[in-house]
N, C-alpha and C positions, 0 to 999 in steps of 0.2 A: 504494500500500500504506500503510495507517495505521501509526502508531507501535506500536499494540498488536499488529497483525498481524506487523510486522517483528520485534518482540521474541519473539513466539511462534515465528516461523520460524527465529530464530537458534539453532543447536545449543548445548546446554549442555555444560560440560566433561565431565561423566560420560557423556553420550550420545556425545561425540566419542571418548572412550576406548573405549567399547563398539564404536563403528563401526570404529575402527582394529583392535581385536582380532578383529572378525568378518572384516575384510579379510585379516588375517594367516592366520586359519583357512581362509578361502577359497583363498588362495594355496597353502597346504600341501595342501589337498584336491585342487586342480588338479594340483599337482606329482605327488602320489601317483597320481592317475588317469592322467595322460598318461605318467608313467614306467612304470606297470604295463602300459599298452597297448604301449609300445615293448619292454618286457621279456617280454611274453607272460604276465604274471602276472595271470591272470583273477580271482583272489580280491581282489587290490588294487583292480581296476576295480570289482568288485561292491560293495566296501565304500565306495569313494570317490565313485563316480558319484552315488548317492542323496543325498550330502551337499552337492553343489555348489549347486543351485538354492535349497534352504532357507537356506544361508548367505548367498547373494546377496540373497535376499528379506529376510532378517533385517537385513542391512546397509542395504538400501533403506528398510526400515521405520524404522530409527533416524534416517534422514535425512528422514523425513516423506514417504515415497513416496506417490503417489496410489494409491487402492485398485485401480484397473485395472492398474497396473503390478504390484502384488503378486499380483493374480489371474493375470496372464499368466505370471509367474515360477512360481507354484505349480502352474499347469496344465502348464507345462513340466516341473516336477518329476514330476508324475503320469505324463507321457509318458515321461520317463527311466526311471522304475521299471517301467512296463509293458513297455518295450522290452528290459528285462533278462530278461523271462520268455520261455520257449519254449512257453507254453500257447497252445492254439488261440484265435485271435482277439485275442491280446495286441497284435500289431502294428497291427491296425486300431483297437483301443481306444486305443493310444498315439498313433496318428495323429489320432484324434478329439480327444484331450486337447490335442495341439499345435494343431490347427485352432481349438479354442476359445480357446487362448492368443493365436493370431493375431487372432482376433476382438476380444479385449480390447485388443491393441495398436492395431488399426485405430480403435476407438472412442477410445482415448487420444490418438491423433494428431489427432483432431477434423477441423476444416475448414481447417487451416493450408494455405497455398499450397505447391505443389510444382511442380518443373520439368516442363513439358510434354515437351520432348525426352527427359528421363530416363524419363518414362512410356512413350514410344514405344520406347525401348531395352528396358525391362523387358517390354513386351508382346511384342516380337520374341523375346526370350530365352525367355519363357514358351511361346509358340507353337512355337518351334523345338525346345525341349527335349521338350515333350509329343509332338510329331509324330515326332521321332526315336526316343524311347523306346517309344512305343506298341506297335510290333510285337513288341518283345522283353520286355515286361512280362508277368507271369502274368495270364491273362484276368480273374481275380477282383479284381486290384488296379488295373486300368487306369482305371476310373472314379474310385475313391477317390484314386488318385495324381493324376489330372488335376484333380480338385476341390481337393485340398490344395495342388497347385502354384499354382492361381489365388490362394488365400489367401496363400501364401508370397510370391509375386511382388508382390501388393498390399502386404504388409507391407514388403518390401524397398523398393518405390517410395515409399510414404507415409512411411516412417521418416525420409527425408531432410528432411521438414518440420520435424523437431526439431533439425536441424543436422548437421554433418559426422560427429560421433561416432556418432549414432544411424543416420545413413545408411550408414556403414561397417558397423555392426552388422547392419542389414537385409540388406546385400549378402552378408556372411559367413554369415548364416542361410541364405540362398538357396544359397550354395556348399556348405555342409555337407549340406543335405538333397538337393542334386543328387548328391553323392557317394553318398548312401544309395540314391537311385533308380537310379544306374548299376549299383550292386551288385545290386539286384533284377532289373535287366534283363540281368545277366550280362556287362556291358561291362568292358573292361580298366580297372583303377584304379591309382593310384599305389601304391608300396610303403607298407606299414603304413597302409592306408586308415582303420582305426578310429581311429588316432591323429589323422589329419588331420580326420576327421569331428568328433571331440570337441574338438580344438583350435579349429577354426573356430566350432563351436557355442558353446563357453564364451565365446570372445571376443565372439561376436555378442550373447549375453545380457548380458554386462558392458557392452558399448558402448551397447546399447539402454537399459540401466538408467541409465548415466551421462548419456546424452542426454536421457532423460525427466526426471531430477532437475534437470539444468541448465535445461531449458525451464521447469520448474515454479518453481525458486527462484533460479536464477542460479549462477554459478561457485562462489561461496563455500560454498554448501550441500553441494556434491559433494566438496569437498577438505578442509574443516576437520577 
C-alpha cells in the first residue's frame, strides 16, 4: 500500500465520530426490535426492523466498505421490508432480494482459499436439510427454498475465507434462515422463534460486515 493510499484509508476524526454514532443507533434499533419481539409488541418490530440494515450499511460506508458489501446489506434491507408484508408474492420477492445479496457476498469473497473439510460439512448440512424439509414444505416453495438454500450454504462456507468473524456470520445466517424454513415446513421450533431468527440474522450481518472490513483494511479500520 502506498503512503497516499494509506492516508486515504485512515479514518478521519469526524468520520470516526459518525461511525460511533451510527453504531450506537444500530445498537438501540436492535434492542428495540429484539425487545419488541420478546414482548409481542408488533409495532416496535415494524418500526425497528427496517432501520437495522440501513444503519449497518451507513456505518460500513463510513469505514470505506466495498460496494459489494453495501449492495449485499441493502439487498438484505429490501428483503427485510418485503418480509414484513402479507401481500401475495412478498415472501418470494424477499427471498429473491436475499438471494441477490448472497450473490454479492459470494463475489466479494472472491477466490480466497477455504477449508475443504468445512465445505464437505456444509454440503452435508445443505443436502440433509433440503431432503428432510422437502416433504413438509408447501409445493410452490420447494424449488425456491432449495435454490436459496444452495446460495445460503455457499455463503456460509465461503465466508470463512475472510476469517473467523465472517465465518461465524455465515454460519449464523444459515441458522437463522433454517429456523424460517422449519416454520414453513410446520416443524417444532424453539420458544419465541422470531426473536431467535432476528437475533441470529442481525449478528450474522454484523459479523459479515466486520469480517469484510477487516479483510479489506485490517483491524484498525473496523475499530477506530
